N, C-alpha and C positions, 0 to 999 in steps of 0.2 A: 821261221815265220809261216807256219802252217795255216794261220788264219789271217794273213795279210789282206787288208781291205774289207774284212768282215766286221759287222756290227753285232754284238752279242748282248743279250739280256739274261741275267742270272739271278735267281731268287735264293734267299737264305745265304747271302754272300758276306755277312758280317763276321762269320767265324767258321771254323771247321772246314768241312768239305767245300762249301760254297766259296769261302775266302780263298782256298787253294786254287779252285777252278778260275776265279776271277784273276788271280795273279798269273796263272799259267796262260790263260787266254790272252791277257795283255802282253805277256812276254812273247807270245807267238804272233803278235801283230794285230790282234783284234782291238777295236774300240769297244770298251766294256761299260755297260750300264748295269749296276747290280743293286739289288734291293734287299731290305730286311726291316724288322721292327726294332732292332738293336742299333739305334742311330749313332751312339758314341763309338761303338766298335766298328760300325760300317764306315764312318768317316776316317777312322784310323787305318783301315784297310785301303781306303781311297788314297790317303796320304802316302802309304807305303808303296803303292803301285806307281804313283806319280813321281816319287823320289827316285825310282829306278828307270824313269823315262817312259813308263807305260801311259796309255790313254784310258782313263777310267773315271766314272762319276758315280757317286753313291746317291740313292734316293730312298725315301721311306716307302716301304711296300708291304702292306698287310695282304697276303695272298688270298684271304677270304673276302676281300673287298673288290667288287667289280670296278668301282670308281678309282681305287688305287691302281688297278691293272691298266685301266685306260690311261691314267696319268703317266704310268711308267712307259708304256708303248709310245705315247705321244712325246715323252721326253727323249726317248732314243731316236725317234724319227726326226723330230725338230732339231736336235743337236747334230745328228750325223747323217740325216737324209734318207735312212733306210733301216731295215732290221733283217738280219740274215739268220740269226741263231737265237733260240730260247733254251735255257737249261732250267727245268722245273726241279729245283733242288730243295726248296724249303720243306721241312717236315718235323714232326714231333713223334714221340713214342710214349705210350702209357702201357706198362707191362703188367696187365691184369688178365686173368682168365675170363671166360665168358660170364660166369656167375658173379664175379667181383667187379666187372665193368659196369659203371653206371651209365644212364642215358646221357648224362652230361659229358662223361669221358668219351663215349662213342661219337657224339655229335662234334666235339672239339677236334678229335683226331681226323674224322672224316672231312670236316670243313677245311682243315689245313692241308692234309695229305692228298685228298682226292678232289674235293671241290676246287681247291687252289690250282691244281693242275688243269682242270677243266676250264676255269675262268681264264687262265693265262693262255692256254691253247686257243680258245675261242677269240681272244683279243688280238693275238699276234698273226693269225691266219690272213686277215685282209692286208696287213703290212707286208707280210712275206709274199703274198700274191702280187703286190705292186713291185716287189723286188725281183720277181721272176722265179721265186722259189725260196727254200730255206731248210733249216734243220732244227727239229725240236727233239731235245733229249730229256726224257723223263726219268728221274731217279726213283726207282722202285726199291726192291730189296729181295734177298733170297726168301724172305717171309712172304713175298708175293708169288712164290713158285711152289714152295713146299711147307708143310706144317712143321712147327718147332715148339718144344716146350718152353723156349725162352722168349718167344715173341708174344706180345699181348694180342688179344683177340681183335681189338679195334685196329691196331697197327697192321696186322696181317691182312685184314679185310681191305683196309685202305690201299695197301700196296698191291694187292691183287686187282683192285679197281684201276689203279694206275697202269698196270700191265695190259689190261684189255682195252682201256681207253686209248692207249698207245697204238694198238693194232687197228682199232676202228679209225683213228685219225690217219694212220698210214695208208689204209686202202681207200679212204674217202678223198684224200688230197694228193695222191701220188701223181696223177695226171697233170697237176699244177706245179710239179717239181718241189713239193713240200714233203720232206722226209720226216718220219717220227720213229724213234727207237727208244727202248727202255734199258736202263742199266740196273743190275741187281747185285749190289754189294753184299758181302758177308759181314762178319764181325770186324769193325774198324776201330781204330784208336782215335776217337773224336770226342768233342764235348758231350755229345749225346750218350756216350757209353762210359764216361768217367766214373760214374757211381758204381757200375757193376765190375769194371776192370780194376778198380781200386782194391777189391777183395781178392787177395792172392789165391785162395783156394778156388774161387769161382773162375778167375782168369785161367788157372791151370786146367781146370775141367773143360772150359770152352776151347782153349788152345789145343788140347789133346784131340778134339774132334775135327781139327783142321788138318788135312793131309800135308800141306806145306809147312805145318808146324809153327806158325806165327799168326798174330793178329795183323790185319791189314792196316794200311795207312790211307789218309785222304789222298795222298799223291798217287797211290796205286789206282784209285778210282778216277782221279782227275785226268790221267793220261788216256783212259778209255773214253771218257766223255769228250776229250779233245779230238780223238779219232772220229767219233760219230758226228761231231760238229763240223769237221773239216770235209773238203771235197774228196778226200781219200776214201770216204765211206759213201760215195755217190750211188753205189748200187745196193745200199743197205737201207731198208725201211721195214717197219713192223717187226724188227728183230729184238732179241733179248741178249744183252751182253752181260754175262755172269762173271763177277770178279769176287771170288769167295775162297780162294786158296784150295779149291777142290772139294769144299764141304758138300755141295749138292750132287757131286759125282758119285757119292757113296750109296 
């Protein structure tokens, strides 16, 4: 029960990494409010958590909407009285190089992956201040650390933005007990990567580049997020937690 008594808000929680985080946080004692735009899938995750005795509620949350963010934070605070944790998990990927990326591609990826993190962070800070502090965990990527032939230009730029927004938030709000850290996953087996990992040759090529010799799982990342969200990481802020099987160590 590493999050006993905590209230957490998680985005992109209807499937993949976000759903795993929502279930893990509930199992560790948190009261979880999680959002997405995939309402049917989100309600299914809510039911699964409640069936095993966890406390969770699903809400519709478009992370590009300031109004949706306000409603999400208000829902958490009105239902549970406070907000201790935010996990900015929602994201999309468009795998195009610079020349092939359209303005529409760029704007969509930046709106969800970067603006969404900004809006959420801005909205939760007053609630966390009232709670006496909190932990914000922003899901970036190894694409936000190093260049890669596999990451789209807009995706890499958005995840780099998340990395530096994390550090700015950390130093600006540390004195108020609000921590902010980023997580940088490598290649994972999630709905976002189903299309590329379904190709056996491409999967083998990508796996060969990972020193630990396997593709990661959502659970691999979720346990790192759990640590940063918990009081065990009380002396960590502005840090980068890389979970990539050793890829960026090369």
